[in-house]
Steps between C-alpha positions, in 0.01 A plus 500: 500500500804388301410729211458791738838429659663483160351836400620655824851370446499632144389836632782502753752429225359792301533726802854382564602625156320832533711816537214653695510229764878531510464872567275418794746263659456191288291187517597424858341822620194430288469148637507639854202717412318209331583184699186324377662437162623139487851459356556129563392262226250231592525298181813423292322627190501849650881518502650741248861422589674245722549753779123498554537157659743610770260654749231243425747228600629699796154495654465122470845353569605439860712792627809290571494340157444836335787664687734221396413528129487880481831571670856507373821513704677776697327822390305336211693715253588219260135397491411856401795527259377197305178686422654843449761369257239451230395864531840615373478304176315656208343336197590593141202394288510414132179602321277365225537127550196270487406466867237237420780252444662525844604156624620478863577128497843374606669162484680394817690174459253359252180613673299790362346748743249772417729775626846543657344583838538236771406463866803495731555239769356631827487292814184401683239632258241324715550780753336740254207283395387147595552379141854639496724360227208309346317826431814639339542181298146515364530869414836458327358204307206710384729785390768280344758627748813341645478428872807449718445319829694571820668241721297663778175415322196422712389248232692201367654534156304203366169666589607832352604329176159336476320832548729680255444238232872443441807498723599835646855623548643452848708739710747329733616619838796269560506352852837468670473121486581347161271201553206741540598680180515171311158389620337828404664502156406138435139565598472812285651326198274198549203740501605615152611854580714604202701773677646539849612845617763515773452807720828659608403852608371421849719227646575678828152620590401865514454802723120527481478815709170633365333163541618472858379852573159469335391142560239461773660475842197349671492187282753234415558242231342241727162604361595347166800275550525359850707582811833539321387695195518376137756224537683340209316173545165663421596596148354274235825459307684373809264206547702183549821694569658513842540876548591486868792737550503583129481855370273558202767722346873433496709808592819312409392441139773572241564439132631157600150416620368620164724252318369219719139608445553528124590130492189405700256708296410337169252769393573866422667689785458874558670719758278755676656808653778605262547878466849557355692413187768325704253256651323462165831390347552248780145370460571415138834344587334276757240370258181685581234500229357839595518794740227677694617852590347552842558658839222299665250781456716731709484245782857378516775764524448877500702549181298806387546368145180421308499187291408693186835683536688172548331336201693672215834412658403134524345471154801671342734251667284200410469617138217262419680182606231414756163665576484773762184568702434787742262577787450777754282811492289409196157664520416589139505348155735781403738377771496158334569662163798692643649186650459314172666790319798470733544135415272301730343189349223493763387730781373397844239647731474432872303732726238591234376144461511453879275805530261345252517169684443655840210711378307252284685171466524355150281773351733766636814337361325454167405867483854613593640294214229623265581864579877461458467300180259760363733785589796322341303443181413870488863601554618265227240629258571866572876450479477315169619157615285220362672224698720469807811428295466844337539680834857628549699784656413743223156531661626634834726773628605642834689808613692278740813297435348158555329483157 
């Protein structure tokens, strides 16, 4: 059955590219005439690209959880812009280099990873699959990939570290009570996490209009979380912390808070959510060890500015003094290559690995990483870059001003 499904999907892809089908109204019209053809993958091995996991996950994940993950803010335009931004950047290949010697490995603060692709911190991964963060940890371990854990994790950091085989990086939502911040930081450092990333792009909450419109109206969070929804006290990283009356994110946070946090954090400290050269300059002045260019996957403010457009401005300002990462809209290995060419040291994925997780658990995340790593290796080989350090701006161009 799986082989038959795979052949049918391959046939659909062939039809989608056919000018004859296009002349007849395209694949959609054909699919209406032939509804018996199965388009949804039933095994992660059938996936040809990461987008193949989206509908497979959609059919398995609870509607409310799916609506929350899939939506952006306001009109969802920044979410869409993150993806579309990559489509306006072209590659400039260099030919006749030995593609058998392509090496995707990167060193991040003394640890070598098999590629510069990492899994972004996403809250409550247990809502997509019972194994949640542990499934992601096992898949990232198998693929030699960096995993970043969210403060809103459904699994304790110590357990994730054990499944990953070495300490993961940890993303910090700073509560508005300093004692809570201290306890979280102390716990994460005691667990051996080498990097903490302070998130600053979503301190005031968000206008999740699409989520509120599309989430099921006949069910409530009480099905999963109790009578008052997912309270702060439920979250694994708040265990032992009195969170009564405490917000999980501090809307009053300023650069003064950063200075205080910098003194408390003994490991490397990143800032997540920087999108301009002015803030990049301040991040360096206030002692950050790295920057993650991010707009929260289009889920914070409707800026309409994709992160891949913000990246060159930040990397130019930083000028190699500290590493710069980027996330948002990455769906292809060529997207990763473009981000690396524009100065990123590592590139994060969010929704794609959640699709894999929701569809097939660990096996789905593993296949998503396998596909993206394979596509990146192809892009590097075809563009003539034998290692990540060789990728630079000479390999990309754009008709727009931002490159």
